[in-house]
C-alpha positions in Angstrom: 57.9 70.0 91.0 55.3 70.9 93.6 57.1 74.2 94.4 57.0 75.3 90.8 53.3 74.3 90.5 52.4 76.3 93.7 54.4 79.2 92.4 52.6 79.2 89.0 49.1 78.8 90.7 49.8 81.5 93.2 51.0 83.9 90.5 47.8 83.2 88.5 45.6 83.8 91.5 47.4 87.0 92.3 47.1 88.2 88.7 43.4 87.3 88.5 42.8 89.1 91.8 44.5 92.2 90.6 42.6 92.2 87.2 39.2 91.7 88.9 39.8 94.8 91.1 40.3 97.2 88.1 36.8 98.7 88.1 36.4 99.2 91.8 37.2 102.5 93.5 40.6 102.6 95.2 40.5 102.6 99.0 42.4 105.4 100.8 45.6 104.2 102.4 45.3 103.6 106.1 46.3 106.6 108.2 49.4 105.9 110.4 48.7 105.0 114.0 50.9 104.4 117.0 50.8 100.7 116.2 52.0 101.0 112.6 55.1 103.1 113.5 58.3 101.1 113.4 60.5 101.2 116.4 63.7 103.2 116.1 67.0 103.2 117.9 67.1 105.6 120.9 68.6 108.9 120.2 72.1 109.5 121.8 73.7 112.8 122.5 76.7 113.6 120.2 79.9 112.4 121.9 78.3 109.6 123.8 80.5 106.5 123.7 78.8 103.7 121.9 81.4 101.0 122.4 85.0 100.1 122.9 86.4 97.0 121.3 90.0 95.6 121.6 92.1 93.6 119.3 89.9 93.5 116.2 91.5 91.7 113.3 90.4 92.7 109.8 91.8 90.6 106.9 92.4 92.1 103.5 89.4 92.0 101.1 86.9 92.4 103.9 85.2 95.3 105.7 83.5 96.1 109.0 80.2 97.6 109.9 80.7 99.7 113.0 77.0 99.6 114.1 76.7 95.8 113.8 79.1 93.9 116.0 82.5 95.2 114.6 84.4 92.5 116.5 82.9 89.5 114.8 81.0 90.5 111.7 82.7 90.9 108.3 81.0 92.1 105.2 81.5 92.9 101.6 80.4 96.5 102.0 80.9 98.2 105.3 82.1 101.3 107.2 85.8 100.4 107.0 87.2 98.6 104.0 90.6 97.0 103.6 91.3 96.2 100.0 93.7 98.1 97.6 93.8 100.8 100.3 92.0 101.4 103.6 88.8 103.3 102.9 85.7 104.7 104.7 83.1 107.4 104.2 85.6 109.9 105.9 89.0 108.8 107.1 92.3 110.4 108.3 95.5 109.4 110.1 96.3 111.5 113.2 99.8 113.0 113.6 101.9 110.9 115.9 101.9 113.6 118.6 98.1 114.0 118.7 96.0 111.9 121.1 92.7 110.8 119.6 89.2 111.3 121.0 85.7 112.2 120.0 86.3 116.0 119.4 89.8 115.4 117.9 88.3 112.9 115.3 85.3 115.1 114.7 87.5 118.2 114.0 90.4 116.6 112.2 88.7 114.2 109.8 88.3 115.9 106.5 86.6 114.6 103.3 89.2 112.0 102.4 87.8 108.6 101.6 91.0 106.5 101.6 94.5 106.1 103.1 97.7 105.0 101.5 99.3 102.0 103.1 102.4 104.0 103.7 100.6 106.2 106.2 99.3 103.3 108.3 101.8 101.9 110.9 101.5 100.2 114.2 101.1 102.7 117.0 99.2 105.3 114.8 95.7 106.4 115.3 93.1 106.7 112.5 89.8 108.6 112.7 86.7 107.4 110.8 83.3 109.0 110.4 80.7 106.7 109.0 77.7 107.7 106.7 75.4 107.1 109.7 77.4 109.6 111.7 79.3 107.3 114.1 82.8 108.6 115.0 85.5 105.9 115.4 89.1 106.0 116.7 91.2 103.1 115.5 94.5 102.6 117.4 96.6 100.4 115.1 98.3 97.4 116.8 99.6 95.6 113.7 99.5 96.3 110.0 100.7 94.1 107.2 99.6 94.4 103.6 100.6 91.0 102.2 101.9 90.2 98.8 98.6 88.8 97.3 95.3 90.8 97.3 93.6 88.4 99.7 96.5 88.5 102.2 97.2 91.1 104.8 96.0 92.0 108.3 94.9 95.1 110.1 94.7 94.7 113.9 93.4 97.6 116.0 91.4 98.7 119.0 88.3 100.7 118.2 86.4 103.3 120.2 83.0 104.5 118.8 81.0 107.6 119.7 77.7 108.9 118.5 78.4 111.7 116.1 76.5 114.8 115.2 73.4 114.4 113.0 
C-alpha cells in the first residue's frame, strides 16, 4: 500500500517538475571530463591468452558467456549455445589431424553459426569466435545429446585468446 502511494506521489512530483520547466531555456549538456569517462577493460594484443579452463560441463538448453566466468555461469543467451544444435557467432569443427591454437582457429573458422550433432565427438576440437572477438578452442571430452530436449551434456576444455578487433 505504502509502496504504491510513494510511487504515485513520486510520479506526480516528477511530472509537475517536468511541466514547470517547459518555458525555461534548456541548459547545455555538461562537457565530458576525465571524471565522467567510464572505465574500460585494458586492451590486449591479439593472440594473448585470456584463460584456460578444464572440464567445463554444459547441459543442453543452456549457454555460456566466455567473457564472464565460463566455468560456473550459465545463461539463456551466450557465446556458445547447446540446444537443438551447438551454435555460436562463428563456429567450426577442426579436422581430426589438425592441432588447434589461436592462429588455426582464427584462420579456419568460417561464417557458420551452428554444428550438427554428428560432427561433434569426444576427442575433436571446435573453434569459436564470439561477437566481442574472443577466440576459443574447445577440446571435447564427452558429448551426449540425450533423448529429451533438456537432456544432454557437452564436457570440454576451453582455451580463450583475445582476437583481432
